[in-house]
Residue, then its C-alpha position, 0 to 999 in steps of 0.5 A: m140082577a136087581i134095580p137098587i133102590k136109593n134112599d133119601s140120603q142118596i137121592a140128596k146126593m143124586r140131586e146134587a150131582g144132577t144139579v152140576v149136569a145141568e149147570v154144564l149143560a146150560l153153559l154149553e148151550s151158550s157156548v155152542v156157536p158157529g167157529i168154536s171147536t169140540r175140544d173147546l167146549d170140553r175145556i168149558a165143560a172141565e172148568h165147570i165141573h173141576k170148579r164145583g167139585a166133581k169129576s167127568a164120568f167119562k174121562g177115562y172111563f174104559g179109555y175114553p179121553g174126553e170130559i164130554c161127549a160131542s157128537v155132530n150131524n150123524e154122530v149119534i153118541h161118544g163123540i170124541p172132542g177135538i180139533k174140529k170146528l162147528k159151523v152154521g146149520d150144524i146140530i151137536s149132541i153133548d153128553v155130560g155125566v159127573v160123580l160128585d161124593g160118589f153118586y153119578a148123574d148123567a144128562a144129553r142134549t142136541f144144540p142147533v149152531g147158529e140157523i138150522s133147517p127146519e128139518a133139523q130142528h123137527l128132529i130135535d124137537v121130536t127127540r126132546e118130546s119123545f123123552y116126556r112121553a116116555i117119562e109119563f111111564a116113569r112112576e111107581g106101578c108101572h112097567l120098564f119097558d112101558i118106557s121103551q115103548a112110549t119112546q119108539e111109538y111117538v118117534e115112529t109117528h114122526g117118520y124117525n127111527v130109534i137105534r136099537d145097539f145102545v140103550g138107557h141105563g140105571i145110574g147112582q153109584e155106578l154111572h150104569e147100573e141096572p136096568q138097561i132101558p131099551l128105546y124100542k118096545q119089548k114082548m113083556r112089560g118088563p119089572r115094575l118101577c118102585k119108588g127110589m129107582t133112578l134112571a137115565i132115559e135117553p132116546m137117541v133118534n135117527q132121521g133115517g134107518f136105526e141102524v149105526q157103526v162105531l168109527e175107528d176110533r172105537w168110540t164114536v157112533v154114526t148113522k149107517d146111512g149118513s143121516l142126522s141124529a138126535h139125543y135128549e137125556n135126563t136122570v130121572l127119579v121114580t117116586d110114588g107120584e109124578p117122576e123127578i128129574l134130576t137134571m134140570t135146574t128150571p121148571s120147564r116141563q119138570q113137573v110131569n103130569c103122567v096122562h097115561s097114568l091108567a095105563c099103569h097098572p099096579s095090580e098086574e104082574g110084571n114079566 
């Protein structure tokens, strides 16, 4: 299937949805403290989403029960909010998606709970940085799987592993659109990226092996070896210049200098 191209009006609506996602993540970051339950975090998110006139993209999606995904320690993604209380030293990955005026935005962060180990902080930092290394290629003239390769190479340099069983995705009028965006190198470079494509790029990084398994709740994905996992995601707009992150309200690294732009060869055919 073709990758959808958004027009200016549609992009404006996605920016609005992205702003709501960014606000919720900022609110949750300040709410992540020892003793709070993931159900409390879900309630805080729901209140803000509804106040902004949006709806959760996740609640009810194939039966998912939460407004957000809250994944603690060795939980990779899709953790269901519940009575579990956070404690000092935990890390929590929170994934937020909303739909506003018919358009979606999606982003995730991994937050520390109180003081965490240097090893856990390093995992969070590498996962975040791998996203920025990846979006150096999220621009017109680059190829989709250049993003995948950049993610894997940076992560493995630090001795971690990207997961293989779940991927990033296109996003817009649906939560999941074409294309799928693997986190690891592919045999070919994939389709050429064009201005107006919107991509949810989301490194999911394990401290140990890349293998994962799904728990009996049929949602929560955990590392098979019990190691920690971190998640960092944003909704990104491909432009004819630098990529634009739609799920941020602060300028922190938002204007990305594509230092590898010479690796994007517009004259080459995608494969």
